[in-house]
C-alpha positions as CSV (number, residue, x, y, z in Angstrom):
1,X,13.3,-3.4,-19.9
2,X,10.4,-2.0,-17.9
3,X,12.2,-2.5,-14.6
4,X,14.4,0.4,-15.5
5,X,11.4,2.8,-15.5
6,X,11.2,2.6,-11.7
7,X,14.6,2.1,-10.2
8,X,15.0,-0.4,-7.4
9,X,16.5,2.1,-5.0
10,X,13.4,4.3,-5.3
11,X,11.4,1.6,-3.7
12,X,13.5,1.8,-0.6
13,X,13.5,5.6,-0.4
14,X,9.8,5.8,-0.9
15,X,8.9,3.3,1.8
16,X,7.4,0.8,-0.7
17,X,10.0,-1.9,0.1
18,X,12.4,-3.0,2.8
19,X,15.7,-4.7,2.4
20,X,14.9,-7.4,4.9
21,X,11.3,-8.3,4.9
22,X,7.8,-7.0,4.1
23,X,6.6,-3.5,4.8
24,X,3.5,-3.3,7.0
25,X,1.4,-2.7,3.8
26,X,2.9,-5.7,2.1
27,X,2.4,-7.8,5.2
28,X,-1.2,-6.8,5.4
29,X,-1.8,-7.7,1.7
30,X,-0.3,-11.1,2.5
31,X,-2.3,-11.6,5.6
32,X,-5.6,-10.7,4.0
33,X,-4.9,-12.6,0.7
34,X,-5.2,-9.3,-1.1
35,X,-3.2,-10.6,-4.1
36,X,-3.8,-13.5,-6.3
37,X,-2.6,-13.3,-9.9
38,X,-0.3,-10.3,-9.1
39,X,-1.3,-8.2,-12.2
40,X,-2.9,-5.4,-10.2
41,X,-0.6,-5.7,-7.1
42,X,2.0,-3.1,-8.0
43,X,-0.6,-0.5,-8.8
44,X,-2.7,-1.3,-5.7
45,X,0.4,-1.1,-3.4
46,X,1.6,2.1,-4.9
47,X,-1.8,3.7,-4.7
48,X,-2.3,2.5,-1.2
49,X,1.1,3.8,-0.1
50,X,0.4,7.2,-1.6
51,X,-3.0,7.4,0.1
52,X,-1.8,6.3,3.5
53,X,1.2,8.6,3.4
54,X,-1.1,11.5,2.9
55,X,-4.1,10.2,4.8
56,X,-3.2,7.6,7.4
57,X,-6.7,7.9,8.9
58,X,-8.5,7.1,5.6
59,X,-11.7,5.2,6.1
60,X,-12.9,2.3,4.0
61,X,-15.1,4.5,1.8
62,X,-12.0,6.8,1.0
63,X,-9.9,3.7,0.3
64,X,-12.5,2.4,-2.2
65,X,-12.7,5.8,-3.8
66,X,-8.9,6.1,-4.3
67,X,-8.7,2.5,-5.6
68,X,-11.4,3.1,-8.1
69,X,-8.9,3.7,-10.9
70,X,-7.2,0.3,-10.3
71,X,-8.7,-2.9,-11.8
72,X,-8.6,-6.3,-10.1
73,X,-10.4,-9.3,-11.6
74,X,-9.4,-11.8,-8.9
75,X,-10.0,-10.6,-5.4
76,X,-13.3,-8.6,-5.5
77,X,-11.5,-5.7,-3.8
78,X,-12.7,-6.7,-0.3
79,X,-9.4,-8.2,0.9
80,X,-7.5,-5.3,-0.7
81,X,-9.6,-2.7,1.2
82,X,-9.2,-4.7,4.4
83,X,-5.4,-4.9,4.0
84,X,-5.1,-1.2,3.4
85,X,-7.4,-0.4,6.3
86,X,-5.2,-2.5,8.6
87,X,-2.0,-0.9,7.4
88,X,-3.3,2.5,8.5
89,X,-1.9,1.9,12.0
90,X,1.7,1.6,10.8
91,X,1.4,4.8,8.7
92,X,-0.2,6.7,11.6
93,X,2.5,5.6,13.9
94,X,5.2,6.6,11.4
95,X,3.5,10.0,11.0
96,X,4.0,10.6,14.8
97,X,7.8,10.1,14.7
98,X,9.9,13.1,15.5
99,X,10.5,15.2,12.4
100,X,7.5,13.8,10.6
101,X,5.1,16.6,11.5
102,X,2.8,14.5,13.7
């Protein structure tokens, strides 16, 4: 099955998932209704996580540029961009933790 291509434990180690609740990025997607049918959600979350891990201060133009390779037919991208923009705060705070280089 496809689920074996991306092991479950990898989600925890990469910061894409928590054992007990939503990550700040997932919570922002929920708050902004940035998911509807769910088809594009894994790609959007993975792309957003990679962007914010490297560039926690990304502006909306940069977010749109990075998302340009992901297709969504339901949301019109505005809620997705808003969710990612809001999640920047959590990634910036995480970047300032001791040992994270910030």
